[in-house]
MARGURO-347483 format. One record per residue (C-alpha): residue in three letters; chain; y, z, x; residue number from 0. Coordinates in Angstrom, 3 decimals, always signed. Each point is the difference from the previous one (the first is absolute). Example, Ala and Ser with C-alpha at 12.3 -4.5 7.8 and 13.67 -1.06 7.14 Angstrom:
BEGIN
@tilo->Ala; lumgu->A; c2->-4.500; c3->+7.800; c1->+12.300; marmar->0
@tilo->Ser; lumgu->A; c2->+3.440; c3->-0.660; c1->+1.370; marmar->1
// end
This chain:
BEGIN
@tilo->Met; lumgu->A; c2->+2.940; c3->-139.826; c1->+7.721; marmar->0
@tilo->Leu; lumgu->A; c2->-3.147; c3->+2.022; c1->-0.155; marmar->1
@tilo->Ala; lumgu->A; c2->+1.771; c3->+3.190; c1->+1.102; marmar->2
@tilo->Gln; lumgu->A; c2->+2.538; c3->+0.027; c1->-2.374; marmar->3
@tilo->Ile; lumgu->A; c2->-2.316; c3->-0.943; c1->-2.975; marmar->4
@tilo->Lys; lumgu->A; c2->-2.383; c3->+2.685; c1->+0.686; marmar->5
@tilo->Gln; lumgu->A; c2->+2.935; c3->+2.505; c1->+0.003; marmar->6
@tilo->Lys; lumgu->A; c2->+1.344; c3->-1.153; c1->-3.295; marmar->7
@tilo->Ile; lumgu->A; c2->-3.409; c3->-0.039; c1->-1.350; marmar->8
@tilo->Glu; lumgu->A; c2->-0.264; c3->+3.726; c1->+1.415; marmar->9
@tilo->Lys; lumgu->A; c2->+3.614; c3->+0.816; c1->-1.809; marmar->10
@tilo->Ala; lumgu->A; c2->-0.611; c3->-1.225; c1->-3.178; marmar->11
@tilo->Ala; lumgu->A; c2->-3.338; c3->+1.734; c1->-0.209; marmar->12
@tilo->Arg; lumgu->A; c2->+1.423; c3->+3.062; c1->+0.802; marmar->13
@tilo->Asp; lumgu->A; c2->+2.626; c3->-0.415; c1->-2.485; marmar->14
@tilo->Ala; lumgu->A; c2->-2.475; c3->-0.447; c1->-2.666; marmar->15
@tilo->Gly; lumgu->A; c2->-2.282; c3->+3.095; c1->+1.210; marmar->16
@tilo->Arg; lumgu->A; c2->-2.774; c3->-2.495; c1->+1.310; marmar->17
@tilo->Leu; lumgu->A; c2->-1.795; c3->-0.143; c1->+3.039; marmar->18
@tilo->Pro; lumgu->A; c2->+1.085; c3->-3.067; c1->+2.184; marmar->19
@tilo->Pro; lumgu->A; c2->-3.761; c3->-0.671; c1->+1.075; marmar->20
@tilo->Asp; lumgu->A; c2->-0.871; c3->-0.748; c1->-3.356; marmar->21
@tilo->Ile; lumgu->A; c2->+2.047; c3->-2.816; c1->-0.486; marmar->22
@tilo->Thr; lumgu->A; c2->-2.026; c3->-3.582; c1->+1.689; marmar->23
@tilo->Leu; lumgu->A; c2->+2.569; c3->-2.300; c1->+1.295; marmar->24
@tilo->Ile; lumgu->A; c2->-1.194; c3->-3.545; c1->-0.213; marmar->25
@tilo->Ala; lumgu->A; c2->+1.935; c3->-2.572; c1->+2.530; marmar->26
@tilo->Val; lumgu->A; c2->+0.167; c3->-3.285; c1->-2.379; marmar->27
@tilo->Ser; lumgu->A; c2->-0.818; c3->-2.559; c1->+3.015; marmar->28
@tilo->Lys; lumgu->A; c2->+0.173; c3->-3.070; c1->-2.297; marmar->29
@tilo->Gln; lumgu->A; c2->+1.757; c3->-2.870; c1->+1.499; marmar->30
@tilo->Gln; lumgu->A; c2->+1.040; c3->+2.055; c1->+3.095; marmar->31
@tilo->Pro; lumgu->A; c2->-0.301; c3->-2.099; c1->+3.651; marmar->32
@tilo->Lys; lumgu->A; c2->-3.000; c3->+1.215; c1->+2.151; marmar->33
@tilo->Ala; lumgu->A; c2->+2.429; c3->+1.882; c1->+2.491; marmar->34
@tilo->Arg; lumgu->A; c2->+1.062; c3->+2.387; c1->-2.785; marmar->35
@tilo->Ile; lumgu->A; c2->-3.616; c3->+1.053; c1->-0.860; marmar->36
@tilo->Glu; lumgu->A; c2->-1.036; c3->+0.425; c1->+3.630; marmar->37
@tilo->Ala; lumgu->A; c2->+2.930; c3->+1.886; c1->+0.532; marmar->38
@tilo->Ala; lumgu->A; c2->-0.971; c3->+2.285; c1->-3.476; marmar->39
@tilo->Leu; lumgu->A; c2->-3.481; c3->+0.297; c1->+1.586; marmar->40
@tilo->Gln; lumgu->A; c2->+1.295; c3->+1.270; c1->+3.141; marmar->41
@tilo->Ala; lumgu->A; c2->+2.019; c3->+2.529; c1->-1.668; marmar->42
@tilo->Gly; lumgu->A; c2->-3.284; c3->+1.356; c1->-1.465; marmar->43
@tilo->Ile; lumgu->A; c2->+0.821; c3->-1.249; c1->-3.976; marmar->44
@tilo->Arg; lumgu->A; c2->-3.441; c3->-1.071; c1->-1.222; marmar->45
@tilo->Ile; lumgu->A; c2->+0.621; c3->-0.051; c1->-3.678; marmar->46
@tilo->Phe; lumgu->A; c2->+0.872; c3->-3.519; c1->-1.131; marmar->47
@tilo->Gly; lumgu->A; c2->+0.982; c3->-1.552; c1->-3.431; marmar->48
@tilo->Glu; lumgu->A; c2->-0.622; c3->-3.627; c1->-0.413; marmar->49
@tilo->Asn; lumgu->A; c2->+1.081; c3->-2.233; c1->-3.453; marmar->50
@tilo->Arg; lumgu->A; c2->-2.414; c3->-2.781; c1->+0.783; marmar->51
@tilo->Val; lumgu->A; c2->-3.744; c3->-0.273; c1->+0.741; marmar->52
@tilo->Gln; lumgu->A; c2->-0.103; c3->-2.979; c1->+1.922; marmar->53
@tilo->Glu; lumgu->A; c2->+3.186; c3->+0.865; c1->+2.196; marmar->54
@tilo->Ala; lumgu->A; c2->-1.680; c3->+3.636; c1->+1.102; marmar->55
@tilo->Gln; lumgu->A; c2->-3.009; c3->-1.670; c1->+0.733; marmar->56
@tilo->Met; lumgu->A; c2->+1.771; c3->-2.525; c1->+2.758; marmar->57
@tilo->Arg; lumgu->A; c2->+2.173; c3->+3.410; c1->+1.114; marmar->58
@tilo->Trp; lumgu->A; c2->-3.178; c3->+2.514; c1->-0.176; marmar->59
@tilo->His; lumgu->A; c2->-3.334; c3->-1.098; c1->+0.413; marmar->60
@tilo->Gly; lumgu->A; c2->+0.282; c3->-0.396; c1->+3.572; marmar->61
@tilo->Arg; lumgu->A; c2->+1.703; c3->+3.358; c1->+0.511; marmar->62
@tilo->Arg; lumgu->A; c2->-2.533; c3->+1.877; c1->-1.577; marmar->63
@tilo->Ala; lumgu->A; c2->-2.192; c3->+0.173; c1->+3.017; marmar->64
@tilo->Leu; lumgu->A; c2->+2.951; c3->+1.245; c1->+1.960; marmar->65
@tilo->Tyr; lumgu->A; c2->+1.388; c3->+2.593; c1->-2.917; marmar->66
@tilo->Pro; lumgu->A; c2->-3.233; c3->+1.544; c1->-1.304; marmar->67
@tilo->Asp; lumgu->A; c2->+2.354; c3->+2.727; c1->-1.379; marmar->68
@tilo->Leu; lumgu->A; c2->+1.931; c3->-2.780; c1->-1.972; marmar->69
@tilo->Tyr; lumgu->A; c2->+0.652; c3->+0.746; c1->-3.790; marmar->70
@tilo->Leu; lumgu->A; c2->+0.930; c3->-2.898; c1->-2.305; marmar->71
@tilo->His; lumgu->A; c2->+1.385; c3->+0.258; c1->-3.157; marmar->72
@tilo->Leu; lumgu->A; c2->+0.665; c3->-3.115; c1->-2.432; marmar->73
@tilo->Ile; lumgu->A; c2->+3.062; c3->+0.490; c1->-1.739; marmar->74
@tilo->Gly; lumgu->A; c2->+0.343; c3->-3.427; c1->-1.732; marmar->75
@tilo->Pro; lumgu->A; c2->-1.239; c3->-2.083; c1->-2.721; marmar->76
@tilo->Leu; lumgu->A; c2->-3.737; c3->-1.065; c1->+0.400; marmar->77
@tilo->Gln; lumgu->A; c2->-2.256; c3->-2.959; c1->-1.752; marmar->78
@tilo->Ser; lumgu->A; c2->-3.007; c3->+0.272; c1->-1.025; marmar->79
@tilo->Asn; lumgu->A; c2->-1.223; c3->-2.558; c1->+2.364; marmar->80
@tilo->Lys; lumgu->A; c2->+1.409; c3->+1.760; c1->+3.195; marmar->81
@tilo->Ala; lumgu->A; c2->-2.124; c3->+3.574; c1->-1.234; marmar->82
@tilo->Gly; lumgu->A; c2->-2.807; c3->-0.585; c1->+2.754; marmar->83
@tilo->Asp; lumgu->A; c2->+2.408; c3->-0.080; c1->+2.649; marmar->84
@tilo->Ala; lumgu->A; c2->+2.499; c3->+2.419; c1->-1.216; marmar->85
@tilo->Val; lumgu->A; c2->-2.999; c3->+2.545; c1->-0.086; marmar->86
@tilo->Ala; lumgu->A; c2->-1.567; c3->-1.092; c1->+3.149; marmar->87
@tilo->Leu; lumgu->A; c2->+3.662; c3->+0.621; c1->+2.111; marmar->88
@tilo->Phe; lumgu->A; c2->+2.070; c3->+2.875; c1->-2.112; marmar->89
@tilo->Asp; lumgu->A; c2->-0.578; c3->+3.648; c1->+0.101; marmar->90
@tilo->Val; lumgu->A; c2->+1.896; c3->+0.529; c1->-3.436; marmar->91
@tilo->Leu; lumgu->A; c2->+1.221; c3->-2.305; c1->-2.661; marmar->92
@tilo->His; lumgu->A; c2->+3.591; c3->+0.828; c1->-2.034; marmar->93
@tilo->Thr; lumgu->A; c2->-0.374; c3->-2.790; c1->-2.086; marmar->94
@tilo->Ile; lumgu->A; c2->-2.349; c3->+0.103; c1->-2.932; marmar->95
@tilo->Asp; lumgu->A; c2->+1.580; c3->-1.190; c1->-3.192; marmar->96
@tilo->Arg; lumgu->A; c2->-2.179; c3->-1.467; c1->-2.298; marmar->97
@tilo->Pro; lumgu->A; c2->-4.057; c3->+0.002; c1->-0.749; marmar->98
@tilo->Lys; lumgu->A; c2->-0.857; c3->-3.374; c1->+1.609; marmar->99
@tilo->Ile; lumgu->A; c2->+0.863; c3->+1.109; c1->+3.258; marmar->100
@tilo->Ala; lumgu->A; c2->-1.036; c3->+3.549; c1->-0.342; marmar->101
@tilo->Ala; lumgu->A; c2->-3.572; c3->-1.665; c1->-0.955; marmar->102
@tilo->Ala; lumgu->A; c2->-0.246; c3->-1.934; c1->+2.869; marmar->103
@tilo->Leu; lumgu->A; c2->+1.214; c3->+2.321; c1->+2.683; marmar->104
@tilo->Lys; lumgu->A; c2->-2.622; c3->+2.683; c1->-1.201; marmar->105
@tilo->Ala; lumgu->A; c2->-2.783; c3->-2.729; c1->+0.181; marmar->106
@tilo->Glu; lumgu->A; c2->+1.154; c3->-1.051; c1->+3.303; marmar->107
@tilo->Met; lumgu->A; c2->+0.180; c3->+3.924; c1->+1.233; marmar->108
@tilo->Asp; lumgu->A; c2->-3.698; c3->+0.152; c1->-1.582; marmar->109
@tilo->Arg; lumgu->A; c2->-0.938; c3->-2.933; c1->+1.947; marmar->110
@tilo->Gln; lumgu->A; c2->+1.311; c3->+1.014; c1->+3.378; marmar->111
@tilo->Asn; lumgu->A; c2->-0.302; c3->+3.726; c1->-0.440; marmar->112
@tilo->Arg; lumgu->A; c2->+3.445; c3->+1.051; c1->+0.569; marmar->113
@tilo->Gln; lumgu->A; c2->+1.525; c3->+1.975; c1->-3.168; marmar->114
@tilo->Leu; lumgu->A; c2->+3.380; c3->-0.268; c1->+0.806; marmar->115
@tilo->Pro; lumgu->A; c2->+2.820; c3->+2.589; c1->-1.409; marmar->116
@tilo->Cys; lumgu->A; c2->+2.566; c3->-2.105; c1->-2.410; marmar->117
@tilo->Phe; lumgu->A; c2->+3.319; c3->+0.757; c1->-1.912; marmar->118
@tilo->Ile; lumgu->A; c2->+0.851; c3->-1.960; c1->-3.139; marmar->119
@tilo->Gln; lumgu->A; c2->+3.262; c3->-1.700; c1->+0.013; marmar->120
@tilo->Val; lumgu->A; c2->+2.129; c3->+0.946; c1->-2.480; marmar->121
@tilo->Asn; lumgu->A; c2->+2.793; c3->-2.306; c1->-1.405; marmar->122
@tilo->Thr; lumgu->A; c2->+2.703; c3->+2.793; c1->-0.577; marmar->123
@tilo->Gly; lumgu->A; c2->+2.829; c3->-2.251; c1->-0.628; marmar->124
@tilo->Glu; lumgu->A; c2->-2.648; c3->-2.208; c1->-2.658; marmar->125
@tilo->Glu; lumgu->A; c2->+1.637; c3->-3.237; c1->+1.967; marmar->126
@tilo->Pro; lumgu->A; c2->-1.893; c3->-2.984; c1->-0.964; marmar->127
@tilo->Gln; lumgu->A; c2->+0.100; c3->-1.714; c1->+3.224; marmar->128
@tilo->Lys; lumgu->A; c2->-1.746; c3->+3.077; c1->+1.620; marmar->129
@tilo->Ala; lumgu->A; c2->-3.551; c3->+0.843; c1->+0.528; marmar->130
@tilo->Gly; lumgu->A; c2->-0.955; c3->+3.567; c1->-1.457; marmar->131
@tilo->Ile; lumgu->A; c2->-1.398; c3->+1.327; c1->-2.955; marmar->132
@tilo->Ala; lumgu->A; c2->+2.433; c3->+1.460; c1->-2.385; marmar->133
@tilo->Pro; lumgu->A; c2->+0.368; c3->+3.835; c1->+0.059; marmar->134
@tilo->Ala; lumgu->A; c2->-1.304; c3->+0.142; c1->-3.653; marmar->135
@tilo->Glu; lumgu->A; c2->-2.982; c3->-1.554; c1->+0.927; marmar->136
@tilo->Ala; lumgu->A; c2->-0.569; c3->+2.028; c1->+3.309; marmar->137
@tilo->Ala; lumgu->A; c2->-2.298; c3->+2.422; c1->-1.499; marmar->138
@tilo->Asp; lumgu->A; c2->-2.807; c3->-2.260; c1->-1.939; marmar->139
@tilo->Phe; lumgu->A; c2->+0.407; c3->-2.108; c1->+3.011; marmar->140
@tilo->Leu; lumgu->A; c2->-0.905; c3->+3.138; c1->+2.100; marmar->141
@tilo->Ala; lumgu->A; c2->-2.992; c3->+0.587; c1->-2.048; marmar->142
@tilo->Tyr; lumgu->A; c2->-1.257; c3->-3.711; c1->+0.147; marmar->143
@tilo->Cys; lumgu->A; c2->+0.124; c3->+0.274; c1->+3.987; marmar->144
@tilo->Arg; lumgu->A; c2->-1.634; c3->+3.235; c1->+0.187; marmar->145
@tilo->Lys; lumgu->A; c2->-2.438; c3->+0.184; c1->-2.993; marmar->146
@tilo->Glu; lumgu->A; c2->-1.036; c3->-3.602; c1->-0.504; marmar->147
@tilo->Ile; lumgu->A; c2->+0.298; c3->-1.552; c1->+3.921; marmar->148
@tilo->Gly; lumgu->A; c2->-0.463; c3->+3.180; c1->+1.945; marmar->149
@tilo->Leu; lumgu->A; c2->+3.283; c3->-0.455; c1->+2.158; marmar->150
@tilo->Asn; lumgu->A; c2->+1.522; c3->+2.724; c1->+2.182; marmar->151
@tilo->Ile; lumgu->A; c2->+3.239; c3->+0.398; c1->-1.592; marmar->152
@tilo->Cys; lumgu->A; c2->+1.956; c3->+2.253; c1->+2.308; marmar->153
@tilo->Gly; lumgu->A; c2->+3.799; c3->-0.397; c1->-1.467; marmar->154
@tilo->Leu; lumgu->A; c2->+2.798; c3->-2.646; c1->-1.172; marmar->155
@tilo->Met; lumgu->A; c2->+2.202; c3->-2.045; c1->+1.864; marmar->156
@tilo->Cys; lumgu->A; c2->+3.469; c3->-1.487; c1->-1.297; marmar->157
@tilo->Ile; lumgu->A; c2->+2.478; c3->-2.381; c1->+1.318; marmar->158
@tilo->Pro; lumgu->A; c2->+2.936; c3->+0.984; c1->-2.234; marmar->159
@tilo->Pro; lumgu->A; c2->+2.640; c3->-2.917; c1->-1.203; marmar->160
@tilo->Ile; lumgu->A; c2->+2.580; c3->-1.133; c1->+2.856; marmar->161
@tilo->Asp; lumgu->A; c2->+2.640; c3->+0.382; c1->-2.441; marmar->162
@tilo->Glu; lumgu->A; c2->-0.715; c3->+3.355; c1->-1.471; marmar->163
@tilo->Glu; lumgu->A; c2->+0.232; c3->+3.631; c1->+1.432; marmar->164
@tilo->Ala; lumgu->A; c2->-3.247; c3->+0.474; c1->+1.665; marmar->165
@tilo->Ala; lumgu->A; c2->-0.229; c3->+4.040; c1->-0.797; marmar->166
@tilo->Met; lumgu->A; c2->-0.723; c3->-0.578; c1->-3.865; marmar->167
@tilo->His; lumgu->A; c2->-3.217; c3->-2.490; c1->+1.084; marmar->168
@tilo->Phe; lumgu->A; c2->-0.897; c3->+2.746; c1->+2.734; marmar->169
@tilo->Ala; lumgu->A; c2->+0.563; c3->+2.634; c1->-2.820; marmar->170
@tilo->Leu; lumgu->A; c2->-2.234; c3->-1.859; c1->-2.487; marmar->171
@tilo->Leu; lumgu->A; c2->-2.511; c3->-0.764; c1->+2.499; marmar->172
@tilo->Lys; lumgu->A; c2->-0.459; c3->+3.451; c1->+1.036; marmar->173
@tilo->Ser; lumgu->A; c2->+0.109; c3->+1.393; c1->-3.832; marmar->174
@tilo->Leu; lumgu->A; c2->-2.996; c3->-2.350; c1->-0.931; marmar->175
@tilo->Ala; lumgu->A; c2->-1.989; c3->+0.653; c1->+3.096; marmar->176
@tilo->Asp; lumgu->A; c2->+0.447; c3->+3.679; c1->-1.194; marmar->177
@tilo->Arg; lumgu->A; c2->-1.351; c3->-0.792; c1->-3.259; marmar->178
@tilo->Leu; lumgu->A; c2->-2.990; c3->-1.582; c1->+1.704; marmar->179
@tilo->Ala; lumgu->A; c2->-0.728; c3->+2.250; c1->+2.529; marmar->180
@tilo->Leu; lumgu->A; c2->+0.461; c3->-2.354; c1->+2.505; marmar->181
@tilo->Pro; lumgu->A; c2->+1.028; c3->+1.538; c1->+3.478; marmar->182
@tilo->Gln; lumgu->A; c2->+1.239; c3->-2.807; c1->+1.996; marmar->183
@tilo->Leu; lumgu->A; c2->+3.318; c3->-2.373; c1->-0.531; marmar->184
@tilo->Ser; lumgu->A; c2->+0.780; c3->-2.877; c1->+2.010; marmar->185
@tilo->Met; lumgu->A; c2->+3.596; c3->-0.542; c1->-0.694; marmar->186
@tilo->Gly; lumgu->A; c2->+3.457; c3->-0.310; c1->+2.220; marmar->187
@tilo->Met; lumgu->A; c2->+0.975; c3->-2.641; c1->+2.727; marmar->188
@tilo->Ser; lumgu->A; c2->+2.864; c3->-0.529; c1->+2.644; marmar->189
@tilo->Gly; lumgu->A; c2->+2.365; c3->+0.866; c1->-2.403; marmar->190
@tilo->Asp; lumgu->A; c2->-0.962; c3->+2.728; c1->-2.116; marmar->191
@tilo->Phe; lumgu->A; c2->-3.211; c3->+1.724; c1->+1.823; marmar->192
@tilo->Glu; lumgu->A; c2->+1.669; c3->+3.110; c1->+0.318; marmar->193
@tilo->Glu; lumgu->A; c2->+0.943; c3->-0.124; c1->-3.504; marmar->194
@tilo->Ala; lumgu->A; c2->-3.614; c3->-0.758; c1->-1.382; marmar->195
@tilo->Ile; lumgu->A; c2->-1.202; c3->+3.242; c1->+2.349; marmar->196
@tilo->Gly; lumgu->A; c2->+2.482; c3->+2.134; c1->-1.799; marmar->197
@tilo->Phe; lumgu->A; c2->-2.254; c3->-1.326; c1->-3.499; marmar->198
@tilo->Gly; lumgu->A; c2->-3.299; c3->+0.674; c1->+1.894; marmar->199
@tilo->Ala; lumgu->A; c2->-0.860; c3->-3.145; c1->+1.896; marmar->200
@tilo->Thr; lumgu->A; c2->-2.828; c3->+0.333; c1->+2.428; marmar->201
@tilo->His; lumgu->A; c2->-0.485; c3->-3.144; c1->+0.974; marmar->202
@tilo->Ile; lumgu->A; c2->+3.728; c3->-2.322; c1->+1.196; marmar->203
@tilo->Arg; lumgu->A; c2->+0.088; c3->-3.273; c1->+0.456; marmar->204
@tilo->Val; lumgu->A; c2->+2.436; c3->-0.583; c1->+2.737; marmar->205
@tilo->Gly; lumgu->A; c2->+0.774; c3->-3.821; c1->+2.163; marmar->206
@tilo->Ser; lumgu->A; c2->+3.651; c3->-0.565; c1->+0.521; marmar->207
@tilo->Ala; lumgu->A; c2->+0.600; c3->+3.523; c1->+1.237; marmar->208
@tilo->Leu; lumgu->A; c2->-2.472; c3->+0.135; c1->+2.163; marmar->209
@tilo->Phe; lumgu->A; c2->-0.354; c3->-3.693; c1->+1.514; marmar->210
@tilo->Gly; lumgu->A; c2->+3.668; c3->-1.653; c1->-1.071; marmar->211
@tilo->Ser; lumgu->A; c2->+0.481; c3->-2.877; c1->-2.082; marmar->212
@tilo->Arg; lumgu->A; c2->-3.308; c3->-2.633; c1->+0.099; marmar->213
@tilo->Ser; lumgu->A; c2->+0.036; c3->-3.114; c1->+1.577; marmar->214
// end
């Protein structure tokens, strides 16, 4: 599976006139059984994405000592009372979506002396049930995160609506990132990562295509 995905990444990158090493594959390990995680580690995967802090702690805390080159991305929603645990465990945070969580994370980063790169999650479909900043509010929220809070915002992240073409959401996120001079884009999952690469994704979040269906 990993070899096939790498081939698809390389082809999509070449077709878009991009370099494959500029695209980070995040293996989404949420809810995957231990055997699949160990197989991924044995295959050389070291970059993983998790949705929930508590689940990630159980999965990765003990493995940190065994695999010091692990690089963990938080790609799911975060509550402010979990900010300390998130800063301690993860290396990149993809879901900054409101002032309260931005402030809580920065306070923890200062306390733990870990200044992590962060993505702002944009609700490109403006779905009421989904987390994320509305596109029209992204510029003001970026200014708040950077100038008032002091977060290291490196890019934007989105999860397109399941009942709409992903392409228009990827295009919107790319356009917004260009206007805000943000170099990184976290977008694209198992079913559409090749398309996301064509629109400039720098980080793709692949779960089922890599591990199979979650148990």
